N, C-alpha and C positions, 0 to 999 in steps of 0.2 A: 457500338453494341455494349450494353451494360453487363456487369458480372452476372446478374440474375438471368439475363437472356442467354448468356453463354452456358451457364449451368443448366438452364431449362432445355437447351438444345443439345446437351451432351449425353451420350450413352454412359451411364454410370457403370453398369455391369452388362455383359452380353446377355440378351434375352429378356432383360427386365424393362426395356422400353426407355423412353426419354423422361427426363424430370418434368414435373408438372407444378405449376404455381397455383396456390389456393386462390389468390386474388391479387388485384393490382396494388392493394394496400398492404400486402404481406411481403416480408423479406424471407420467408421460409420456402425452401425448395424441397419438394417431396421427391425422394429418390426411388421409392417403391410405389408403383401405381396403386397398390391396394390401400396405401395410407390416405389417398385422396377421399376415400369414402368414410374415414373415421373422423369423429368430432375432434376438434383441436385439443380440447381439454383431456379427452381420453388418450389421445396420442401422446401428449406431453407426460401424462402419468406413466404411460407404458415405457417411454424412453427413459424416464427417471428410474423406474423399477429395473429395467435392463442394466442401466449404469450401476445402480447400487448392488445388484446381484453379482455382476462381473467384478466390480471393484472390491466388494467384500470377499469374494472368492479369492482373488489374487492377493489381497492384503493378508488374509489369514493362511493362505496356502504357504506363502514364504515365511510367515511368522511361525506357523506350526512346524514347518520343515526345520527351521533353525532351532526351535525348542527341542524337537526330536533329536537332532544331532547333539545338542548340549546335554540333554538328560540321559542319552544312551551311553555317555562316558562315565556315568556314576557306577562305581563298582560295589558300593555298599548296598545291602538289601533293603535299605530304608526307602522312604517315599521317593520314587523315581519320576514324579510328576513335576518337580521343580528343582532348580539348581540348589546345590548345597555349599558351593564355594564361590568366592568373588569372581573367578574367571567365568564360571557358568552363568552367574547372575548378569555379568556384563555382556556376555554373548547373547543371552535371551533378550536383554533390554535393547541392545543395539538392533537386533533383527526385527523386533517389533516396531521400534521407532523409525528405522529406515524404511521398512516395508510400508508403514502408514504414510510417511512423507512422500515416497515415490508414487504410490497409487492414488493418494489424495490429490496430488498435483496433476496426474493424468486425467482423473474423472471430476476435477473441480468444476469444469464448465459444463459437464453433462448432468450430474445429479447433485453436485455439491461435495461429493467425496466424503460422506458421513461414515458409513460402514459400522454404525454403532446405534442400536435402538435408544440408548440413554442420551446420546448426543442429539438424535432426532427428536426425542421428547423435549429436551431443553430448548431446541430451536423453535418448537411449537409453542412452548411457554412464553417466549419473548416475542412471538409474532413474526419470526423470520421464516417460518414454514407453515403451510396450511395443514390443518389436522388430518384432512383426508389424504393428502400426499404423504404426510408423516406416517399414518397407519399403513399405507400401501408399501412404502419403502422399508418400514420396520420388518414386515413379513418377509420381504425379499432379502433383507440383510440376514435374517435367521436362516433362510434357505441357503444362501451363499456360504454361510459359515459351516453349515452341516455338510454341504458338498465339499468344501475345502478339507474338513476333517476326514471325510471318507476317502478322498483321493490320497491324502498323505498317509492314511492308514494302509491303503492298498499298495502304494508305491514304495514306501520305505520299509526295510526289514525290521523285525521286532514288533513288540506290542506298542500301540500308540501311547506315548507318554507325555501328553500335552495338557492333561487335565489341570484345573485350578483347585488346589486343596489347601487347607490350613496347616501350617507347620506345627510341630510339637510345641506346646506352650502358648499357642495363640488361641484365645477363646473365641467363641462365635461372636460375642458382642464386640470384641476388639477387631475381629476381621470385618465386621459390618462397617464400623466407623473408618477403618483404614481404607476400605473400598470407597466410602462416601467422599472422603477428603481427596483421595487421589483422582477420582472422577471429576470432582468439582474443579480441580486444577486444569484438567484437560478441557472440560466444557467451557470454562471461562476463557481459556486461551482461544478456543474456536470463536467465541463471541467477539472478542476484541480484535482478532486478526482477520476473520472471514466475514462474520455478520456485519461488523462495522467497516464501511467502505473507506479506504484511504489509499495513499500512494504505495503502501507496502502490501496491499491485499494480494497482489499477484504472487508474492512469495510466502503467503500464509501457510501453505502446506509444510514448509520447512520448520516454522515455529511450532506448528501442531505436532509434527513428528518429534521434535526435541522435547516438547511437553510430555508426550507419551514415554519418551526415553527416560526422563528423570523420574516419572511416576513408576515405571517398571523397576528402576534401580532401587526405589524405596520399598516397593510392595511385593516383588516376586518371591522373596524368601518367606514372607509371612502369609500371604494369601494366594500366591501364584500370579498376582498382578493382573486381574481380570479387566476392570474398568469398563466391561462390555458384556452384557448378558448373553449376546450371541456367541461371543468367544468362549464362554464357560459352558453354555448349553451344548454346543456342537459335539465336542469329544465325548460328553456323557451320553448323548444320543447314539453315537457310533459304537461306543463300548457297552451300552445298556447298563450303565452304572451311575447311580446318583447318591451322593452323600446326604445325610439328614439336614445339613446346613447349606444345601445348594441354594436355598432362597436368598442368602446374603449376597449372592452374585447378581441378583435382580434388584433387591431392595436397596443395597448399598449404592450402585451406580445411579439409580433413579433419585435417591435422596441427594446425591452429589449434583445431579443436574438441576434439582430444585434449588439447592444452595447457591450454585453458580448463577442461576437465573435471578434469584432474589438480589444478590449482590450487584449483578449487572443492571437490574431495574433501579436499584438505589443510586448507582453511579450516573445513570441517565437522568434521574430526577434531580440530582445535585448538579447537573450540567457540567460534567467532568471536563468537557472540552474547553471551558473557560478558565480552568485552573492552570493550564499550561498551554496556551494557544500558540498557533503557528508551527506546530511540530511537523506538519506536512509541507511547509514552505521550503522552496529552494532558496539559494542565496539571494537571487534578485528579488523574489517576493518578500523575503525577510527584511531586506533593506527598506522596503516601502510599507512596512507594517510596524505600528507602535504597540507592542504587547501590553503596555500599561494602560493605554487609553482604549485598547481593543478596536482600533480604527486605523485606516491608512495614515501613514506619516506624511507631513507636508512635503511637497515636491521641492527638491533642492537641485542645485547645479551639479553636473557630473564632472566639472572641472576642479582644479585644486582649490581648497578652501582658504589657503593663505598665499601671500605673495611670494613668489620665488625670487632668489637673489638676482637672476638675470632679468626678471620682469620689472623690478622696482629699484632703479638706481637711487643712490642717496640724494635727497633733496627733491625728488619727484613729487608731483601732486596727484590728486584723484584722477583728473582727466588724462594726464600722462600715463598713469597706471593702466587706465582702460585702453588707451591707444596701444601701449606696449603689449597688453594682454593679447591683442588680436594678431600680433606677429607670430604667436607660437601655437595657438589652439583654435580649432573651429568651434561650432556651436555646441557640440556634445563633449568637449574636453579631450578630443583625440588630436594628436599632432596634425596640424594642417599641412596639406600638400603644397608644393611650391606654387601651383596654379591658384589655389585658394588664398595664398598669402598675398598675392599681387593683384587679384581680381578687383577692378574698380578703384585701385589705389591712386592712380595718377602719379603725382610726385609726393611720396610719403614724407620726405624730409620737409618739403615746403608746407605740408599740412600741419606737421608738428610745430613749425615755427609760428604759423598763423594761430594755432590753438594756444600756444604759450603767450602770444601777444594779447589775446582776448580773455585769458583766464581770470576769473573773478569778476568780470564785468557783468552788469545787469543786462538782461535781454532787451531787445528793441521794444519800443512802445507797441503794446498789443500782444506782447509775448506771454509766456506761460506764468510769469511772476516769480520764478525761482532762478537762483544763480546757476550759471553753467557748471560750476563745480559740484552742484548737488545733482538732483535727478532731472534730466531734461528729456522731453518727448522727442527731441531731435536725434537722440542717440538711443537706439533700441538695445539696452543692455540688461534689462531685468532689474533685480534688486540692486541697491547701491552697494559700494564696496564695504561700507561700515557694517553691513549685516553679515559679512563673511561668505555670502553666496553670490557669485558673479557669473553671469553667462557671457561667454566670450564668443564674439561673432567675427569671423575673419573675412569672409568673402564680400560683405557689404560695408566694411569699415570706411573705405574711401568716400563712398557716396554719403554715408551718414555724417562724417565729420565735415565734408564740404557743405552739406545742408545746414549743419550747426553753425559754421562760420558765417554763412550767408544770413542766417536768422539773427545773428548778433550784429549785423551791419558791416561785416568784413567783406573782403573781396572773394567772390565765389571762385573756387578752383575746379577746373575741369577734371 
């Protein structure tokens, strides 16, 4: 019984009935009977919207909660919507970065774990997300953010103090460009770690959370560190309070997404993968790839590339080297077992004496036309020793050398 059959015959929840397969060519198992009547595209959009609503709510619930804790420690009657000392700035930055990393990792396989209309817009620009899906989940992101702000306002004592505002001395134009560049950093990180598929994609949420963390460190004091239109809109809606420059928290992140998308497009057009290839290779793959030629490297022996002292006694010749090689290693360069060292050998000492007696002689008439000390078809050893690449064959050496001696007119050894 396959896993799909098991799932289809299992009661997921009491009273909801058994799972139902849409068709034999589908790997999707419907857990709610009502879903079988919904078009697949609509159902996929609905699931993504649910994921983004829940993920955005959880992300901003913990982010707002941490910000509320930090800002309520402010004793001065100045702006209580953002930290005014390094400890508070670090606290707010950490809670935003860690909350995004954790929740993006949870919802990464459900909806992508975006939680940000600016990020959603950027993914639509580079073709990683459909515009219809993008518009739908952007609405749910805003709804999730408003719900999170409302819950934090009701749960925690004191006035909600998580709004994004400009600090004294920060002009509207400066705030706009600060938001633009900080958002560009975050969006480009998402492009390279999540939109680009590679061996580190599964830990992309960690890098994305760190990217938000450093952006918050830089921007919380000056602009409140929004980088997210939904994050700035939600507390203003709950408190019914909008500043005249609220628009910078929409335009700035949108411009940042456009900037990141343009740079990502340029890198793709320049084929950035060819500038530093092989970054996703493991050690074995790297050994078989020539980064300069951008193609697999020639196959080589896995054995030692130079003769070891115990392999080449002084005064030995090429054939003796090859015979001695087989005493120590099998075909892939691993220490040969006792059985493989003696398999098919017969009398190894007698073979070596025969080989030394015929070394340098020309092959019998009708032979291959090469001296035995060079490359002979009778000995299956791959490249010659002069090339530095030698394949060492242990288990067949006795038969091979016996055939070689016979081919040269010597006495065949059993």
